[in-house]
C-alpha positions in Angstrom: -26.2 9.1 -12.4 -25.3 11.3 -15.3 -24.0 9.8 -18.6 -20.5 11.0 -17.6 -20.8 9.1 -14.3 -22.0 5.9 -16.1 -19.1 6.2 -18.5 -16.6 6.6 -15.6 -18.0 3.6 -13.8 -17.9 1.5 -17.0 -14.3 2.6 -17.7 -13.2 1.8 -14.2 -14.8 -1.6 -14.4 -13.2 -2.3 -17.8 -9.8 -1.3 -16.5 -10.1 -3.5 -13.4 -11.1 -6.4 -15.6 -8.2 -5.8 -18.0 -5.7 -5.6 -15.1 -6.9 -8.8 -13.6 -6.9 -10.6 -17.0 -3.4 -9.3 -17.8 -1.6 -9.5 -14.4 -3.8 -11.7 -12.3 -1.2 -14.5 -12.3 1.3 -12.1 -10.8 -0.9 -10.9 -7.9 -1.1 -12.9 -4.7 -4.4 -13.9 -3.2 -4.7 -13.8 0.6 -7.3 -16.1 2.3 -8.4 -13.5 4.8 -8.6 -10.5 2.6 -9.0 -9.0 -0.8 -7.3 -6.5 -3.1 -8.7 -3.0 -3.2 -8.2 -1.2 -6.5 -8.2 2.6 -6.7 -7.7 4.5 -10.0 -6.2 7.9 -9.9 -5.5 10.3 -12.8 -1.9 11.4 -13.2 -2.4 14.6 -15.0 -4.8 14.4 -18.0 -3.2 11.7 -20.0 -2.3 8.8 -17.7 -4.1 6.8 -15.0 -2.5 4.8 -12.2 -4.3 1.9 -10.6 -3.1 1.2 -7.1 -3.8 -2.4 -5.9 -3.8 -2.5 -2.1 -4.1 -5.5 0.2 -7.0 -5.5 2.6 -7.8 -7.9 5.4 -10.8 -9.2 7.2 -8.8 -10.1 10.3 -9.2 -7.9 13.4 -5.8 -6.9 14.8 -3.8 -7.3 11.6 -2.2 -4.5 9.6 -1.8 -5.7 6.0 1.4 -4.3 4.6 2.7 -5.6 1.3 1.1 -7.5 -1.6 0.6 -4.1 -3.3 1.1 -3.0 -6.8 0.5 -0.3 -9.4 -0.5 -0.4 -13.0 -0.1 2.6 -15.3 -2.7 3.0 -18.0 -2.8 5.5 -20.9 -5.8 7.5 -21.8 -6.9 4.9 -24.4 -6.9 2.2 -21.7 -3.7 0.5 -22.7 -1.8 -1.0 -19.7 1.7 0.5 -19.8 3.5 -0.7 -16.7 3.0 -3.2 -13.8 5.0 -2.6 -10.6 5.2 -4.6 -7.4 6.0 -2.5 -4.3 6.7 -5.3 -1.8 7.9 -8.8 -2.6 5.6 -10.4 -0.1 2.6 -10.0 2.1 3.6 -8.6 5.5 0.7 -9.1 8.0 1.6 -7.3 11.2 -0.3 -9.0 13.9 -0.7 -6.5 16.7 -2.7 -9.0 18.7 0.6 -10.6 19.7 1.2 -7.6 22.0 -1.6 -9.0 24.3 -5.0 -7.7 25.3 -5.2 -4.3 26.9 -1.9 -3.3 25.3 -1.9 -0.2 23.1 0.6 -0.7 20.1 2.1 2.7 19.5 4.1 2.0 16.3 4.9 -0.8 13.8 7.8 -1.3 11.5 8.7 -3.3 8.4 11.7 -3.3 6.1 12.2 -2.4 2.5 14.7 -3.7 -0.1 16.8 -1.9 -2.6 14.1 -1.7 -5.3 11.8 0.3 -3.0 13.9 1.9 -0.3 11.4 4.6 0.7 7.7 4.7 1.9 5.4 3.7 -0.9 2.0 5.3 -1.5 0.4 2.0 -0.5 2.4 2.1 2.8 0.9 5.5 3.5 -2.7 4.3 2.7 -2.4 1.2 4.7 -0.9 3.1 7.7 -3.8 5.6 7.6 -6.5 3.1 7.0 -5.4 0.4 9.5 -2.8 1.6 11.9 -4.2 5.1 12.5 -8.0 4.8 11.9 -8.6 1.4 13.3 -5.9 1.1 16.0 -5.1 4.7 16.9 -1.4 4.5 16.1 0.4 7.8 15.6 3.3 6.6 13.4 4.6 3.8 11.2 8.3 3.0 10.4 10.2 1.6 7.5 13.7 0.2 8.0 15.7 0.8 4.8 19.0 -1.1 4.8 19.9 0.3 1.3 21.7 3.3 2.8 24.9 3.3 4.8 24.3 3.7 7.6 20.8 2.2 7.4 17.8 4.5 7.8 14.6 4.3 9.8 11.9 6.4 8.2 9.0 7.4 10.4 5.6 8.5 9.0 3.8 10.6 11.6 0.1 10.4 10.8 -1.0 13.4 12.9 0.9 15.9 10.8 1.5 13.8 7.6 5.3 14.1 7.9 8.2 11.7 7.3 11.4 11.9 9.3 14.6 10.0 8.6 17.1 8.8 11.3 20.3 6.9 10.8 20.4 3.4 12.3 23.3 1.1 12.9 22.7 -2.4 14.2 24.7 -3.3 17.2 
């Protein structure tokens, strides 16, 4: 590793420790999983750490329990944000053996009415790559009429359709 690589690894480790020390009491811990933390530069001045729930359970898609933390160039934690208010383990084993689940859905509240970056990552990592699903839906009741948003993973598009409960 170059010196720049070592510095980057050290900085990443330091930021993860700082996030856990500062916000650890606000982050749920799940028995059959762990939080994955990915740091992404937003331009040249700010960094965003996405905290994404993972699972060790086969047949479960782990939506929810996801966050972001914004960090400035000096390593100061600027903002903590929770995307979902809970952990939403979608157990596709309930469909039964030899059944192909084509799509899953969960709902969003007023503070996050749209797909989140962590929804997209979870959909791609679990629903698509592990279970071969082609799309994932979000029901957003914030709008009138309500909206069902569908993320198509083959072409990376999102479509929105009105939905009215009967």
